[in-house]
N, C-alpha and C positions, 0 to 999 in steps of 0.2 A: 464110424465115418470112413469115407473112402480116402485112400492115401494120395498124397500129392505125386505128380509126375513131372519129369523133366520135359519141357515142351519141345525142345529140338529133337530129342530121341523119339518122343511120341509122334511128332509130325512126320518124321521119316518112316516110322513103322506103319503109320496109317496110310501114307502115300503108297508104300509097297503093298499093303493089304488091299487098298482100293484097286490098284493096278492088277494085282493077282486075281481079284474077284471078277473084274471086267474081262480079263483074258479067259478065265474059266467059262464065264457066260458066253463069250464069243465062240469058244471051241464047242460048247454045248449046242449053240445055235446052228453051227455049220453041219451038224449031222443030217443026212438026207431026210430022215423021218420027220425032222422038226423044221426044216428050212422054210416050208410054206407058211409057218406061223411066226417067223422072225424076219425083221428087216434090219439090215446093217448097211449103213451108208458112210463109208470113209471118204474123206476129201482132203485135198491140199489146196492152198491158196497163196498167191504171191501178190503183194501190193506195194505201191510206193505212195508216200504222203508228203505233201509240203505243208508245214505249219509255220505260222508267224510268231509262235510263242512256245518253243520247245520246252523251256524251263518253267512254264506257267508262273512267270513273275510279273511284276508291275511294268517291266520294260520289255520291249519286243526282243525276241531271241529266235529269229527264223532259222529253219533247218529243213533238210530232207531226211526221210528215213525209209528204209525198206523192211518189210515185214514178211516173214515166211510162217505159215501156219498149217498144222496138220490136225484134223478133227475127225470125230466119228460119232454118229448117232445110231443108237441101238434101241429098237423097240421089239417087244414080244407080247404075244397073247396066246398062251397055251393053257392046257388044263392044269398044269403044275406051276407055271411061272407067268407073271405079268411084270413087264419091265419097261422102263424108259430111261435111257442113259445118254447124256450129251456131254462130251469132254474133248479137250484138245490142248495143244501146246503151241505157243507162238514165240518167235524170236524177233526183237526189234533192233535194227542196226541203223544208227544215225551217222550222217556224213561228218558233222562237226561236233555235236554234243555226245562224245563217246562215253561220258559218264553215265548216260542213260541207256546204253546198250544192255540188253538183258532178255531173259526168258520169262514168259507169263504162262501160267497153267490155270485151267478152269475145268471143273467137273460138276455136274448136277445129275443125280440119278436116284430113282426109286425102283425097288424091286420087291415083289411079293411072291413068296414061295408057298403054295398051297400043299402042305405036306400031307394032311388028311382032309379031304374035301369037306368043307363046312364045319370042320371040327378043330383043326390045328393048322396055323399058318405062321409064317415069319416075315415080318416087314423090315426091310433094310434100306436105309437112305444115307446119302453122302453128298458132301459139297466141298469143293476146293475153289478158293477165290483169292484174287489179289485185292486186298482191302486196306483203305486208309484208316489210320487210327482215330481220326477226328472228323466229325460231320462237317466241320467248318473248312476242311481242305478243299481246294478247287479241283474240279474234275476236267479232264481233257476233252477236246471236241470230238475225238474218236478214241477207241480203246488202244492204249499204248502204255509203255512204262512211264512213270512219273516220279520225280524226286521229292516225294512227300513222305512224312513218317507213316509207315504202314507195315503190313506183314502178309505172309501167305497163310491163309486161315483154313483150317481143316475142321469140318463139322460132320458128325455122324450120329445115327441112331439105329438101334437094332431092337425090334419088338416081337418076341414070340407071343402068340395069343391062342388060348384054348377056349373053345365054345362048346356048350352042351345044351341040348334041348331037354327040358324037363316036362313031366306030365302036365296036362291041363293048359298047354300053350305057354308055359313059362320057359325062359331061357336064361342062361348064366354065362358069364365069361370072366376069365382072369388073364391079365397080360402083365409083362414085366419089360421095362424099357431101360436100356443102357445107352446113354447119350453123352456127348461132350464136344468141346471145341478146343483145338490146339493151335498155337501161333508159332510159325516158323519164319526164318529169314526168307525174304524175297530178294531177287537179284538187284533191284534198284529201290532206293528209298526205304530201307528196312530199319525199323526202330522198335525193339521189343521191351524197352524200358517201361516198367510199371504194368506190363501186361502178363497175365498168368493164365495157364490152362484152367479149364473148369470141366469137371466130369460129374455126372449125376446118375442116380437110379430112381426109377419110378415104378410103383406097382399099382395097377388098377384092378378093380373087381366090381361086378354088378350082377343083380338078379332081378327078374321081373318080367312083365309082358312087353313085347315090342311096342315102342311108343307110337308107331304108325299103324298099330292094329286097330280095327274097328271096335267100338265099345269102350268101356272103362279100361284104363291102362294105369299101371303103377310100376315104379322102378326104384330100387335102392342101390346106390352106387357110392364109391369112395376111392380115394387114392392116397398113397404115401409117397412123398418126394424128399430125397436127401441128396445134397451135393457135398463136394470137398472144400467148400468155402463157408462152412458153418451155417448153412441154410437148410431148414427142414420144415415140412408142411404135411399135415394130415387134414383131409377134407372128406366129410361124409354128407350125403344128402338123400332125401326121399322126394320123389315126384309122383303126382297123380293127375291124370287127365279125365275130364268129365264131358264127353261129347254131347253137345246139344243137337247137332245134326252132322251130316257128312262134311259140312263146310266150316263148322265152328266148334272148336274144342277149347274151353277154358282149362287151365291147369294151375296147380300150386306146387311150390318147391320150398322145403324147409331143410336146414342143414347146419353144420358147424365147421368152422375153420380153426385150426391150431397152427399158427405160423410163428416160427422162431428164427430170429436173426438180429444181431446187434444194430443193424442199420435201419430198422423200421420201428415204429411204435407198436410193439407186440400187443399191448392191451387194447389198442384201438382197432388194429387190423384183424385180430382174432376174435372169435365169438360166434354166436348164433347168427344165422341169416335166414331170410324168407323172401319169397317172390310170389306174385300172382300175375298170371299172363293169359294169353289166348293165342291159339293157332288158327289162322284163317286160310282156307283153300277155296275161294269162291268160284274157281274154274280151273281148267287144266293148265292154264298159262301162269297163274299167280299163286304163290304161297308166301305167307307172312306170319312170323312169330315174334311177339313182343312180350316182355316181362318187366315189371318194376317192383322194387321192394327195398330192403335194407341189407347192406353188406359192407364190410371193411370200415365200419363206423360212420357211414354216410348213406344217403339215399342212392340206390344203385339200380341198374337196369341192363337189359340186353335186347338186341333185335336182329332179325335175319330176314331179308327180303330176296325173293327170286321171281323174276318175271321173264317169260319167254315171248319175245316179240314175234319170232318165227322159228323155224327149225334151225336156223343158222345165226340168230341174233338174240342175245340174252343180257339181262341186267341182274347184277348181284350187289347187295348192300349188307354190311355186317357191322354191328356195334357191340363192343365188348368192354368189360371192366375187370381188372385183375391186379393182384400183387405179384410182381415178377422180378427176376434178376436179369442181367444182360444175357446170361447163358440161356435162360428160358425163352427169351424172345427169339433167339436163333433156333432153339428146339421147336418152338411153336411154328416158326416159318417152315421148317422141314416137315412137321407133322401135318400142316395144312395143304401140302402139295398133293395134287391128284393128276389124273390123266384125262384128256378130252377124247372124244370118239376116234380121233386120228392117232391116238397114242402119244401125243405131245404133253409135256409137263405143263400144268397150269397151277396158279396159286388160288387162294381162297375166294378171290373175286374174278377168276377166269383169265387173268393175265398170263402171258407166255414168258416167264422169266428165263433169261439166258444165264443167270447166276443167282445164287441165294444171297443177295446183298441186302442185309437188314440195314438199309441206309439211314434209318431213323435213330440210330444209336451209336455213340462213340464206343471205342474199345476200352471201357472202364469198368472197374469193380463197383457196381451200383445195384441198389434194390429200390423199387419204387412202386407206387400205385399208378396204374395206367388206364386211361380212357381212350379207346381207339375206334375211329369210324372210318370205314373204307367202302368205296363204291367202284364198281367196274362194269363197263358196257363193252361187250366183245362180240364179234361175229362177222358175217359176210353179208354184204348188200350188193347183189349182182356181181360185177367185176371188182368190187371194192371190199377190202378187209379193214376193219377198224378196231381199235382198242382204246378206250378212254378210262382213266383211273383217277381217283381222288382220295386223299387221306387227310385226316385231322387227328392229331395226337396231343393229349395233355398228360403230363406226368407230375407226380408229387413225390419229393424226396424227404422222407420223415427225418432223416439224420441231420439234414442241413436246413430244413424248413424252406427249401427252394422249389420252384416250379419251372416247367418249360412247356411251350406250346408250339406245335409245328403244323404246317399245312403244305400240301403239294398236289399238283395236278399234271397229268401227262396225256398226250395224244399220240398214238401210233396209227399209221395208215399205209395202205398200199393199194395200187390200182393196176390191173392187168390191161395194158394198152393194146396188146396183141397177143397172139399165141407165144411169142418169143420175148416180148419186151414188158417189163414191169417198172412202175414208178412207185417209190416208197419214201417214207420220212417219219420223223419223230420230233416232238417238241415237249419239253418238260419245264416246270417251274416249281421251285421249293423255297420256302421262306420260314425262318425261325421267328415267330411272333414274340416269343419270350424264351430266354435261355437261363439256365441255372448259373451261368458264369457272368451274367450281366452284359453280354454282347447282344445288343438289340437289333443289329442288322447283320444277317447272314443269309443272303439271297443267292440263288443260282438259277440262271436261265440258260438252257442248252437245247440243242437240236441238230438235226441233219436232214438232208434230202438227197436222193440219189436215184439212179436208174440202172437197171441191169438188163442184159440181153443174152439169150441163149444162142451161143454160136453152134452148138450141136447138142445132142441129148445128154452129154456128160461134161460139156465145157461152157462156161459162162464168163462174161466180163461185166464190170460195173464201174460207174463214176459217181463220186459222192462228195458233197460239201458239208462240213460240220462247223458249228459255232458254239461257243460258250462264253458267258459273262458272269463273273462271280463278284459279289459285293460283300464286304465285311467291315465292321466298325473300325475306324481309325487306320484303315489301310486303303491304298489305291485299288480301283477296280482292276480285276484281272480278266482279260479277254483273249480269245484265241479263234483264229480262222484256220481251217484245215481242208485241203483238197486231196482226194485219194482216187487212185486208179487201181483196179484189182482184176486178177484173172484167177478163176476157180475151176478145179477139175474134180469131179466125183467119180467114184469107181463102183 
C-alpha cells in the first residue's frame, strides 16, 4: 500500500512543483527555434463588482469588491511537446465584508512529452481549484471568495506510456499512472475537517490489433489500481470485433473484475462480466457504439455517440457504468481532457472547462457504483458560438444502502456583434432528485450575461450581470444579483 501524506505539506510541494514546471515550459517556449510553435498569452484584469448578497446568506448583505487578476494561457504543438495550460491568481478586496478578502488560485493544464516518437511518451496533467466541500453549498453569481466550508484542491496525474509494434499488425502498450488529490487551506471559508488526501497508482497493459483496423480485430487488456485508502482493483478483459461491412462491426467483450474495499459489496461488484455490442459508422459524420451485458451484479451497458453537423458544430453523448471512489472521479475527469483544433482544453463531451470542478460529488470518503450519462453540443454557427451540456447521474452506496440521483443542464453562448463587440452569457440549472442524506430539494439556478468591447488590439472592457438562486430543504432561498465592470490587458 502507498503511505499516507500530510495534506498541507503535499499541497505546498505540489504547488511549487506545478509552478516550476510551468516556468520551465515557458522558458523552453521562448527559445527562438520553437517560438513559432508556441503561444503564450499573459493578461491582467481589474474589475469592480456590486453584489446584493456578499455573504450568500438568506438575508441581503450588499457590498462592493475590487478584484485584481493575473492570468496566462500557454499552448504548444511541437514534435516533442503538446501542451495547453491555463492558470491564474486573483485577489478579492471587499469594501465592508473584510472577512471575505483573499486570494484565489486556479490552474488547468495537460502536457504530452513525445520522448521517442510513436514509442515512448509521458502525459502530465494538473489542476488547482477553489472547491466547496459540499455540493449543497450555494455558488456566487460571479467568481469570488465565499465563506463556505471548502479547500484549495490540488489534483495531478503523470503517465509514462511505452508502445511497441509487433509483427503481423499487432501492437502492445504498457503505462503506469501516479495520481492524487491533496486538500490545502484556502484564504476564505477553509475547512479541512474529515477531508484527507488520496493518492493512487494504476498500471495498464494491452496487446492486440488496433480496434479501428479493417477486418477481424481482437484485443486483450487489463489494469491494476491501488490507492492509500484500502481500495484495490484488478480488471482483465478480451474484446473481438467481427465486421459485417465497413459500416457495421458487432463485437463481444468478456472479462473479470476483482474489487476490494470495505465500503462496497465485494461479492456482488466483483466477478465475471460480458457484453455484446455493435459499432456503426453509416457515414463520415456519425459514429455510434452501444454495448449491453452483465457487470457489477446487474445488467450493464455503455454507449458513445459522435455526430458532426458541420466542420464547426458537433454533438457528443457518453453513457458509462463503473465502481468508483471520489478520487477516481477526479482522476477520470483529468484523464478525459483533450485539446480541440485551436489548442484549448475540452472535456469528454467537448465543453471548454475553465476549472476541473467535479461538481457532482462532495469532498467525502466514498465508494459507489455510478451510472453517468452526458451530452454536449458545441461549436460555431456563423457569428455565434454555443455550448449545451446535460448530465444525469445515479449512484448506489453499498455500505449504507443509499442512492442519489442528479441532473443538470447548461447553455453557454456568445455572438460577435461587430469586429470589436461581443455579447455572451451562460445559464445553468442543477437539481438533486434524490440524495443519500435525505435532502430532497437542492436546486441551483445561475447565470450571467455580458458584453465586451475591444478598445485596442491588447485592451478590452466588459460589463456583466450575474444571478444565482439556491434552494435547499428547510432553509430559505438564497439569491444574489451582481453587476461587474472589468478592464483587461493582454501582452
